[in-house]
Steps between C-alpha positions, in 0.01 A plus 500: 500500500367817336150349495515423873620853574216642293242292687648609836483863396136463392408335830664786689262744327184315601283639782612374838225324700423670830481303823462647846641386834558148354286224648627556853390862521158419357457220753594735785235749380240220499611367839451847652161537332385159630566611859272800443204319343176513694205262467357414255800581276712195598207267435433656157869479412505132602207435270634694201865393480437126424363616161849604393667235278819513713322447832599130528868600478458772762356267763680176420614347829343780705285420803130569449500768769771694316381463142302823474782719631770320302298520178432871558873569548603298194220644288667840513771362269268353238488794253880474469495119492282487186773685309687169498212250491387311189169607356530873568566750220749784530295786355779751545576789730262743327119466527340448161129453419196412703654183642752704695244597765270200487404329825374150418658289774728204446390455140731796433839360392668835434788595730397868515853617588392863468269455796799484736602868492405856414788710371442854623771693318761751607818644353793653689655644184207640307447204268139483373298235688227256400185444705416146618269279295181339631408247623770494765548404863289786631205444267501128575509538876195725470325245280584193706400642838169610347432154355585328829224701664251423223280205401751367247565125479742341744729404210548866411527602865769238561696625200463861613598410858841359405567790261398752768737336751782537253429846363466671836850369569620608156401864528680532833826416327608853402632394159157363407361854516745692282722522196785750482562673167853625424696604194655152461169325582245720313232228512538451874703263713219241538479545875876480546536183293735685263711660776816298562653469847774324691520409869752343736542207503234447232147594400264487204606700194195730491363746751154344468626149574691634801181637651314178419759307700566743784280309749644160405419213265370228727218276377402398855151577625624460857771757450244738347281457809797567727593816313138616506487454877825693534371794294166507682680569829524861386148644458452708186233747395373392156312824435167530324611534139395314189714294264571821307645648820709187556640524150587866556678408826710239321575743218625758746698235694672395178620854436599553862669166573544269200660757270702660782880519493705308409241431228547783252325619187503255210552128460810451716689295596458630859677345801263470798664565837426365849292805597277465195449128563415547868246768419351291216440210742325728750284666232405163348393364838277802555351464152424131547340556839281775357402276212402216730295720732325667209430167329340371819283808521395474133400135537309561824293762319451302179417166662284610792 
């Protein structure tokens, strides 16, 4: 019994892997982007995605006319999917060595978990903060969009395309752009993963997981398309900023919305109320729509 308790305690101290929006949110981002692609981007996407090893699963049973769009929507989930697939190595949450930033296409079997976020720090109680490591989500978006517009091989471009789909979604999840440092969490809260919450009737235990799930957890491409169409009914100005500006927006949104009352300083447990949950849903929808529109714009530029 003591041995099992010791193992459980050790597991609790391990870094918590960061997801964003769950698969559903990422698919909604991609479904919005697909609607905004201009020629020749859809044709290039249709040629690049079959190089991904999971492509047969994405289009199994799908009509030929719908394969490109369906694959594009499902591809946005691939960088999370490989965290649970055989043959890929968990190289940790902290970049280490020259392999951390390599871009070699599908021969790369590292999970690169640290590519999914950039933890801009802040502290509400004066705790010293730590600056984010590189590579991170921002550096990789810059790299991947540059490679897509280059003369690199299609294998590398395909790999970069699916990562770019995912990472643009990631950095629009506010908790993928920050870590809060407090007296009881002096090494940061890992994007809210270490902040405990409760909801009525139920919700995930951590603040980060709550925001991952706030849009829903469906695995349906059709439902993602429907949600994308719903969000696109409200036109939105995407601005002219770079990925650095998008990260800063998410960082500020986290401070303004995610860590707002009833979330207090520290690790919790904090009880989320109906007003917080309603506002979180609205903010998340805006973030996802922005991500989709910006992703479409990035791909139109890179693949023209």
